[in-house]
N, C-alpha and C positions, 0 to 999 in steps of 0.2 A: 510558490506555496507548496514544497515538496515539504515531506518529513522523513526522517531514515525509519529503514526498514532495520530494526534491528534482531531479525532472525535470520539463522542461518542459512536457509534455504532460499535460491533464489525466488520472487516473486511470481515473474511471470515469463514463460517463454512464447515466441512472436509466434509458434504457431495455437500455441492455447489462446490466445489475443486475435487472429484470424478466425478462430471456428466462434469463441466467445462472439465478436463483435460481427460475423458475416461482413469481413473486409478481407483486401485484396494486401498483399505485402507486394510491393514495389522496393529493389537492393536487395544488401543482404548482410539484415542485421549480425550485427556478430555474435550473440549468444543470447542466454537468458539474462533478464530485466531485473534489474532491486528493487524501483521503485516508480513512486507514478506524480508526477508533478501537472502543474494548471501555469506554471508561470515560469518564462524563460531565464529570467534575473536569477532563478534559486536552485533548477533542474541539476541535478545529480549527475555525476560519472556514470554512464549505464542504465540511467533512468529511463521510462517513458513519457513522454511529454502528448499531452492532448490539448492540440490547439482550437479552443472552446472560443467562440464570438458572445463575446459580455458586452455590458450597456456600454463603454466606455469604449475599451479597443478590442481587435479581431487576431484571436490568436496567432493565425496563419502568416501575421505578417513578421511574428517571432519564431517560426521554424528554424530559421537557419541561423540565430543567436543561441536557441535550446541546441541544437545538432553540432554548431560550434563548441559548446563549454561542454560537450563529451555526453549528450544522451543518446540513450540506446536504437530509438527507433520515436520519431512523429507520428500521432494520429491526423490526417488531415480529412476533410473532405473532397469530391472528386472533381470541385470547378478548381480544386488547390493544387492535385495530385500531380500534374506535369513542373508545376513551377517549385513545391515543396521537396520532388524526388532530387534535383537536380544539388541539395544540401547534404544528400545523405538516404537511409533507409526511412521510409515509411509507410503505413499502413491506411490503406484509402476506405473509406465507409462514407455511409451517405450523411449522414448528422453526427458532428463530432460526440455532443451531448449526449446523443442516443447512446453514439459506442462506447461512452464512460460509463450511462446508467445501465448497460451491458454487461462490462465489464464487473459493477460492482455487483452485481444481478449474479453473473458466473463465481465470485468472487463468495458471496455467499451460500452459496448451491456447495462448492466445494466443501467451505471448512463445518469443524465438528465441534466449533468454540460456543462455549453456552454464552448469550447473550443479554446485555441489560441497554434498554433506550428509555430516553432520561427528556420529558420537557416540562411546562410549568413557566406562570406569569414571572417567575424573577427563580432566582438563581441555578439556574440550568447548567452553565459551564462552570463553577464552581464545586458541583454536586457530580458533574462529569470527572473531575480533576480527583475531586475526594474518592469516587467507586475506583478511577483508575488505578490509585494508591491503594486502596483496600486488597483488588482484585490482584494488583502484579504480587501480593508478598505470596499467593497461591498457586500462580502460574505466570507465561507465558502472556500479557493482555494486551490490547492493540484497545486505541482509545481514539476520538476525533482530535486534530489537531487546534488550537484557537475556539474558535465558535463556528468549526465550518458545519452548521444547521441545515441549509437551506437545500433547493432543487440540485445546486452542485455539489456544494460541501458532503451533505451524505452520498452521495453515490463515491463521491472520492474517498470517500474515509473506507469505503467498501473497496474498494477496488483496492486498497491497501492492506488491506485484511492478510494478512499471512496464512498458509496452510497451517503450520505449526500454533496458531494461538490459543491456549485455553478458554481464555476468557475473549468477548467484544463491549468495546461502552461505546452504544452512538449517543450525540446530542442530536433533538430533533424540535428544528423552531418553526414559529408563523407568525402572521400579520393578520390574516384572512381566513376565513373558513375554507375549507378542503386540502389544506398544505400540508397537514402530517400526514393524512389518510394515504398517498402515496408513494411517501417516505417510508413511513412504517411497511405497509406494504412486502419494500426491496428489504429492509433491514430485519422481518421477522424473530424480536425477540423474544426468548424465555420471559424476559421480565421485564413489563414496564412500570417508569414509575413520574408521577406530577408531583410537582415536589410542593406545588400550591397554584390558585387561580385566582387572580386581580384584576382592578380595573386597569389594563394596560390596549393597547390599539384597538380604545372604541368605538374613532371615527370609523372601523371596519365589522360593530358588530353592533346591534339594537341593546346587547345586554351586558352585562358579568356572566347573564345564566348560558347565553348564548356563544361565550371565550370557552367554559366549561367544557361544553359541549364540542368545541374544537378541540381543545385540552384531549376531549375523551377518543377524539380519531386514535390515539396511540393504541388503544387495548385491542382495537380492529385487526393489528397486524399479528397479535401477538401466536403464540407456537401454541398446538393441540396442549394443554394442558399448563399451558401459560401462567405467571404470577401477576396481580395488579395492585403496584404497592403506592398508598393513599396517602396523602397529608388527611389523620384526624382531625386534624382542630379545624383543619381553613369549613368556612362558610357552606362550601358545596362538596362536602364529601360523599353524603348522601348521594347526588344527583350522579357523581361518579361513579361511586359504587355500584351502583343502577347500572350505569353504561361498562362496568367491564363486566358483571355477571351476566349483561344480555351480548356478550362476544365469548363466553365461555369459559371464562379468568376467574382464578381464586384470587378473593382479595382481602392484601392486608394492609395491614394499616400503623402510622406511625405520629407519635407528637407527646402531647402532654396529656390527654384523656386518657381516663382511668380505663378503657379496654382496647387501650391501642397494642396492636402486636409488640412493636417498639416503643415500649415507655418511657419517658424522663423521668426520674426518680430523683434526681438533682443535681445541679449544678454549679460552678463554682467561675464567675463571669471575669474572664482577669485581663491586663493593658494588654496583652500578647497571645493570649491562647482563652484555651475552657477550658475545665475540666469538669467531667460529668460523669455521672452514675443513671445504669441504665437496665431495664431488661428487654432484652429481646427472645421473642419468641421461648419465655417460659426463661430463659436464663440471663443471670445478672452480671453486667459487666460491668466495668470504669476502665474510661479513656478519656486523651488529653488530644483534644484538636488544635492545630500549631498556628491557628488565627483568632481572631477576636471575633465574638457577636455573637448574638445569641441567633438568628439566623440561622447562622454556620448550624448552632449548635440540633436546630429541628432537622435539617435537613441532614446531621449523619447519622441520627436513628433511621431516616429514611435508607440512606447509604449501608447500615451494618444490617439492616433487614434485608434490601434486594442482594448484597453481596452472600447472604446466608441463602437465599433462594435462589440462588444459583449456582451453590453449591461449595463457595469456598468454607472456608475456615473462619468463624467468628472472631475467635481470641488474637489471627493475626492480622484480620482486616482491622479491628479495634486499636491495635500496636501504632496500622502504619498510617492512623490520622494522627499522629501527632508529627509528621512529617508534613501535612496540609500549610500551604503559604498562601498570602491571596497573590493572583496573577494583578501583570500591571494594567491599572484603568480599574481594578474591581477590588481596591480596597488596599492595595500595596503601599507599602509607609517608606519613608525617608525621613533622614534629618537636614538641616540647609543652616549654615554656620551667619547668625544673622549679626551686626557690631557689635551685641552685649551679650551674644549668648546664641541660642540655639534654636530651631524653627521647626517642629513636626508638621511634615505635609502627609496628607492620605489622601491618595489616589484615587478615588471612586467616579471618574471622569468616562469612561467606556459608554455607561449603559444608566437610562434612569427612569421610574414611572412611579407612580406614589408608596406602590409599598417599599421598591427599594430605595426610595427616599428616607422614608419614616427609619428604615433598618440602620440607613448610615447614618442617621441624626441620631437615632439611639446610641449607635456606634460612636460617635464624636460625643455624645454625654458621658460614659463613662470611660475617655479617654482623658487622666492625668493632665494639667499644664503644666509649665515651670513656672521657677515664682515670677507672680506679676503677670502670669499668662491668663490666655482667654480662648476660649475656643470659640473658631471661626469658622463659619461654613460660605462658603463660595458657591453658589448653584445656577444650572444653566436651567434651559426650556426641557420641560419632557413636554414629548411629541406623541402625536399620533394618538389625542383623548379626546377629540371632538368634539361637541360643543359644550361639555365636561369641564373642556381644559383649564378655565378661567377660575373658576369654583374648585374643583384639584390641586391649582397651585395655592389657593389663598388659603387653604386646609391644611396646607404645611405649619402654617402660623403657631398650630397645637401643639405639632410635634416637635418645633425649636424649642417652646417654651416648656415641655414635659422633659427636654434633654438639657435647660439649661443651658441653651447654644447662647455665648455673650452679643454675639456680631451675626449679622446672616446680609452676604454681600449677594443681588439678584443680578444676572445676565439675561437677557430677553423677552419683546413682547408679554407672555406667556409669565413668564415671574416678576412682573410686575406689579400681577396681583396677587402676590405675594408678601412684596416689599408693602403695598395700601395696608395690608391686613398686619405687618408686626408694628408693635408697639415701638416709638421715636426712641427709645432707648437699646433695641435690638437691629435699628438699619445699619448696616452697614454703608449702599450704597445701590444706586440697580445703573443701568447702562443697557442700551440697544441688542449688544454685543457682547460678547465674549472677550473681544479685542477691547473693544470699550472701557470694559472693567479694568482690566491688565493693571493702571494707572492709579487708581482709589485704591484698590488691591494692595498693591505693593508701598500704598505709603501709609497704610494702615496695619499692615500685621509689624509683631515687632517679638524680639525674643521670649522665648517660655510661651509664646502661643502654640495652639495646634488648628492647622487649618485645614479642613477635610474640601478640596474639590469636586463637585459631582452634576453631570447634566447629560441626557440623551448624546447620542455623539455627533449628532449634525448640528448640536448644538454649540461642539469647538471648546469645548473645558477645558479637554487635552493642549489646548496652545496654553492655557494659563500655569496650568504644572509644569510646561518649557520654559516657561517666561520665569518661573520662580527658582529653575532649575540654573538658568543663568545668570540669575543676579546674584544667588547667594551661592557659596560653597559649600558642595555638597559633603558632611561628614559620611557619614555612613547607610546604608540601607536598613533599617530596624526588620525586617522582615529576614535579613543573611546573616545582620546580628543573633539573633533570635537561634537560627536553623541551624548556627556553628554553635550554640550552646549547648 
C-alpha cells in the first residue's frame, strides 16, 4: 500500500519524523525518506514502513521483510523495538497508528497546498479522481490512493503529502456517526464537498437525515473562510447547507437546479463519455467527461466548482475531465470473445448501495448491445441496510424496468427480494452466493450481450468478473481504447 512520491524533494528525514512522533531512533538510517508505506509487500527502496497492527495481521511480523526490500526506516512500538532493530534502523514509538496520525498532522501543518476534501453516500472515489485530474492541470497535486478514506487511510495519505504540493485531494468515508469529524480535523480542507446523501449504512443510523448529519461533519474541519460545496438537487440540501453555515462556511451548490452555482445547461450522454455544457460561477464552460453516466456529469459540476474555489483555472480543469476513466470495479469496461462474437462487460463489482445500483442500471440501459444482444445485470447483495434491506432490494425491480434490462441474475439472500419482484421475463437466475451463480450466468451469456456485474464488496461479485475473464478471451479494454483515441 505504498504510493510513489512523484515530487522532487525527499518526503521526510529521520529527525523530522522523530520530532513529529515523539519517537526515538535506533540504528543509522541512510538518509532522507522518499515515501510512506504500511504494506511490506509493496514498500519501495528508501520508503518509511509503519508496522500497523490491523484486524488480520500485525505489521511488526513483516518489519524484516520491509527492511529487506530496502525500506529506509521502520516505525515500531516499544514491545517490538529490540527484535525489529536487529533487521535495520527503526523509529520506536508508543503506538504505531498514533505515530502515523502524528506524521499526517505534521505533514498538513507544514503544507501550503490548497486542500479539497470529499465525502458522500455515492461517488466519493470517482469524484476524488476527477478532482485529482482537474487540479493537476494547474499545479502539483497529491491525492489519496484507491479508497484510502478511513482511520488509517486518511493519515496515511496526509503523511505522503509532499512539501511542494500545490493541491491536495482527500476522500473521507464513514459508516457510523462521528467517523468523519476526527478525520477532517486532520485534513483541515479549504474546500469540503458532499456529493450526495442516500440511504446507505442504514443499520448504523436511525434515518437518512441522520446520515446527512454525519456527512455534514466534514464542514467542521474547514479552514477559516472555507467553502462548502453541496449537491443542490439532493433532497437534503437545505439540511447540509444549514450545517455548513453553522460552521462558518460559505455555501456553494451544483446540479440542475436553476439556482445552482455550477448549473447543468445541456448534456449529451454517450456510450463511453458525456458532453456537457454548464455555467460555473457565472462562467460558461463546455467539456467532455471520458466515462459514461449521468451521475458522473452531476459530480463533475461539483468538481469544477470545487476546483475553481480552490484557486485553479476553470478552463484547464474542464479540459482535464476528458482524461477521466472509470477505475476497475467502479464502471471499467472490457470486451470478451464469445464463440459467435463479443460480450461487453461493465465491472461495477467494488461496491453497491441503492443509489449506485440505480445509477449503474441506468448506465446499462443506455449502453448499446450487439446484434441479437441483451442487457444483462448480475447483482449481489447490498449490505449494511438494516431492516430496510429486503424492501430496498425489491424496489430495484422498478429501476431495472425503467432501464429496459432484459435479464437480471441475483446472488445472495437479500437479492432474493429483487428476484421475486421481477416479472418472469426478466428473471435470469437466483443463487445463494456469487460463486453459486457462476454456472447459470456463464450458461446464459452470448455474443452481443452487455453484462454489468455489481454488488457490495463483501458479496464477492468480483469473482464473477474474474470467472468471465477466465472463460472468454479478452479482446480489449474499452476504457483503454477510448483513452488511446
